[in-house]
C-alpha positions in Angstrom: 8.2 8.0 8.3 5.6 10.5 7.3 7.1 10.9 3.9 7.1 7.2 3.0 3.7 6.6 4.5 2.3 9.5 2.5 3.9 8.1 -0.7 2.5 4.7 0.1 -1.0 6.0 0.5 -0.7 8.0 -2.8 0.7 5.0 -4.7 -2.0 2.7 -3.1 -4.7 5.1 -4.1 -3.4 5.2 -7.7 -3.8 1.4 -7.8 -7.2 1.5 -6.1 -8.8 3.9 -8.4 -8.3 2.0 -11.7 -9.2 -1.3 -10.0 -12.5 0.2 -8.8 -13.2 1.8 -12.2 -12.5 -1.4 -14.2 -14.7 -3.5 -11.9 -17.6 -0.9 -12.2 -17.2 -0.3 -15.9 -17.9 -3.9 -16.7 -21.2 -3.6 -14.8 -22.1 -0.3 -16.5 -22.5 -2.2 -19.7 -25.3 -4.3 -18.2 -27.0 -1.2 -16.7 -28.4 -2.8 -13.6 -28.0 -0.4 -10.6 -27.5 -3.2 -8.1 -24.8 -4.8 -10.2 -23.0 -1.6 -10.7 -23.1 -0.9 -7.0 -22.0 -4.3 -5.9 -19.1 -4.5 -8.4 -18.1 -1.0 -7.5 -17.9 -2.0 -3.8 -16.1 -5.2 -4.7 -13.6 -3.3 -6.8 -13.1 -0.7 -4.1 -12.5 -3.4 -1.5 -9.9 -5.1 -3.8 -8.3 -1.8 -4.6 -8.1 -0.8 -0.9 -6.5 -4.2 -0.1 -3.8 -3.8 -2.7 -3.3 -0.1 -1.8 -3.0 -1.1 1.8 -0.3 -3.6 1.0 1.6 -1.0 -1.1 1.3 1.5 1.8 2.6 -1.2 4.2 5.6 -1.8 2.0 6.5 1.9 2.0 6.1 2.0 5.8 8.3 -1.1 6.2 10.9 0.6 4.0 10.9 3.6 6.2 11.2 1.5 9.3 14.2 -0.3 7.9 15.9 3.0 7.0 15.1 4.3 10.5 16.7 1.3 12.1 19.9 1.8 10.0 20.2 5.4 11.0 19.6 4.9 14.7 21.5 1.6 15.1 24.0 1.7 18.0 27.6 1.9 17.0 29.5 -1.2 17.6 33.2 -1.5 18.1 35.0 -4.7 17.3 36.2 -6.4 20.4 39.8 -7.4 20.6 40.4 -10.9 21.9 43.3 -11.3 24.3 44.7 -14.7 25.3 
C-alpha cells in the first residue's frame, strides 16, 4: 500500500503545482499583492483537492489489489441429492 499511496501523492502534487501556478500567474499580471496571495491560496486549495482525489484513487487501487491477494480460497461445493 505504501507504494501506491506514494505514487498517488506524487501524481497529486504534479497536478497541484500547475493548478496553483496558473491561478497565481493570472493575478501576477495585475500586480496587487492581496490578489496574488488570495488566488495562490485558492489555486493551492483546488490543487490539493484534486491531488487528494488522485491519491485516494491510488489508495483504493492498492486496497482492491490487496483484497484479491488475501481473499480466502473457495472450493466449489458439490450438491448431493
